N, C-alpha and C positions, 0 to 999 in steps of 0.2 A: 621356264619360258613364261613370260607375261604377255598379256594382250592389251590392246589400246582400249581407252575408255569407251568408245562407241561399240567395240566388240563385246563389252560386258552386258549389253542389253539382254534381258531375259528374266526368268523367275528364279528366286532363291529361297532357301530355307536356312534358318540359323542352325549352326552346329553347336549343340549345347556342351559338347566336350571341349570346345575351344572358344567359347563365348563366355564373358563374365558380365552380369548385370549386378552392379553393386551400388553402395551408397555410403555417404559419410555424414555424420551428425555430431554436433558439439555436445559434450557431456560435462556436467558440473562446471561449466564456464571455463574449464582449463584444458581440456583434452578433446580428442576426437575419437569416436567409435566408428569403426569400419565394418561393413558387412556385405553380404551378397544374397541373392536369391538363386537357388540351385535347380529349381524346376520352372521351366518356361518353354515356350515355343514361339516361333516367329516366321513370317514370310514377307517377301518383298518382291516387287517388280522394279527392276532398275532399267532406266532408259538412258544409255550412255550418250546418245546424241541430243536428247532433250530431257534433262533432269526433271523438268516440271511435270513430265508424264510418269515419273516414278511414284511408287506408293508402297506402304508397308504396314504391318501390324505386329504387335508383340503381346502375348498373354503370359502373365507371371502368376505362379501359384503362391499366394501369400504365406501359406504354411511352410514354405521352403526357406523362409528367412533364416539367416545364419550369421551371427556375430562372433561365434566361437565361445559364447557363454550361454549354456542351455537355459539357466534361470532367466537371463535377460531375453533370450529368444522366446521363451514361453510367455513372458510379459508382453512382448511386441505382438504376439498373436492374439492377445485379448482385446476386448472392446476399448481399453485405454488407448490402443494404437490402431492396428490394422483390422481387428475383429475378423480374423480368418474364418471362424465357423459361419458367419453370416455374409462375408464378402471374400470368397475364396480366390478371387482373381483381381489383379491390377492389370489394366489394359492401356495400350497406346496405339492409336490409329492415325496415320498421317492424313493431313488435309492439304499440305503444300510442301513442295521441295524446290529449293532455289540453289543454284550454283553461285557461291561467293568467289570462287577461283577454280583453277584446274583440280585442286585437291580438297577444297573446303566447301561444305554444303550446309545450308540451314534447313532443318527439317521441322516443320510445324505440324502439330497434331493434337488430338484430344487425349489427355491423360485422365484415366478414371481410377480413383483410389476410394475405397469404401463406396459411398453412393454419390460422390462428387466428381463431376467431369469439368475440367478446365483446359484451355489451350496452353500449350507450352511449346517453346522453340528450342531445339537441341542443335548445337553446332557440332558437326561431324567433320573429321578429317579422314579422307580416303587414304589408307596406309599401303595399298597395293593389292596385287592379285598374283596368283600362282596356280599352276596345275600340281596337285598333290600326287604322291606315289600311286594312288588308285585311279588317276585320270580325271579327278574332279577339279573343276575350275572353282577356286575360292577367291573371295574378295574380303578385304579387311577394312573396318571402319572403327574409329574411336571418337567418342563424344561424351559430353556432359552438360548438365543443366542444373541450376540451383532453383529449388522450389521452396515455398513456404508450406510446411506441413499443416499449419492452421487453416490455410485456404482449402485443404482437402479434408477438413473435419477431424484431423488428428491433433487434438488440443490438450491431452493430458500432460500435466507437469507437476513438479513439486518445488516449493520455495526452498532455497538454501539458507542456512542460518546466517551466513555472512552477507547475504544479498544475492540476487540473481536467481536462476532456476536450474533445475537438474538437466533438462533437455532443451537444446537450442531449437528455435523455430526453423532455421534454414537447413535444408537437407540437399546435399549434392548427389544427384543420380549419375552414375558412371556406366558407360556402355563400351565394352571392348568386344567387337563383333567379328566373327568369322562366319561367312555365309557361303553356302555351296550352291552353285548353279544347277538347276534341274534340267534334265534333257528334254 
């Protein structure tokens, strides 16, 4: 059973077992490396009748970065990239939510990576809602945004012999969200 968008109004928490916060970056100018963060928490207040009254935040543990290659993950945790010992969290806090259509939303907020905070706008698609077997109302959202890692102080790179660089500047952040309404 699904409910209408106005009936979705309420407070939600991200379900980490069914949510993916990932990224894609260009490597050696020829391929893409995909990864995800496995430790995060997030809350949101959704207002189905007036999306502008919605708000949310996500806190990601930088040490939980995983590309499937431990040596690369260890390098990504160093000061060359995320500097996890000194900056253990990446945060996103909404500043504005706009409905672009019945299922599409533009969520603007402050993204903080290392010690740099910049505004970003993420386009989300509302993918539906359902009551799970335990009686929890769940909503689904999918979204992505492309950022410049250099704008967040993540500037390490290495020149390639044939030209170009080892790591591309553009990083796509991907959000596949399952959120559970709180009673």
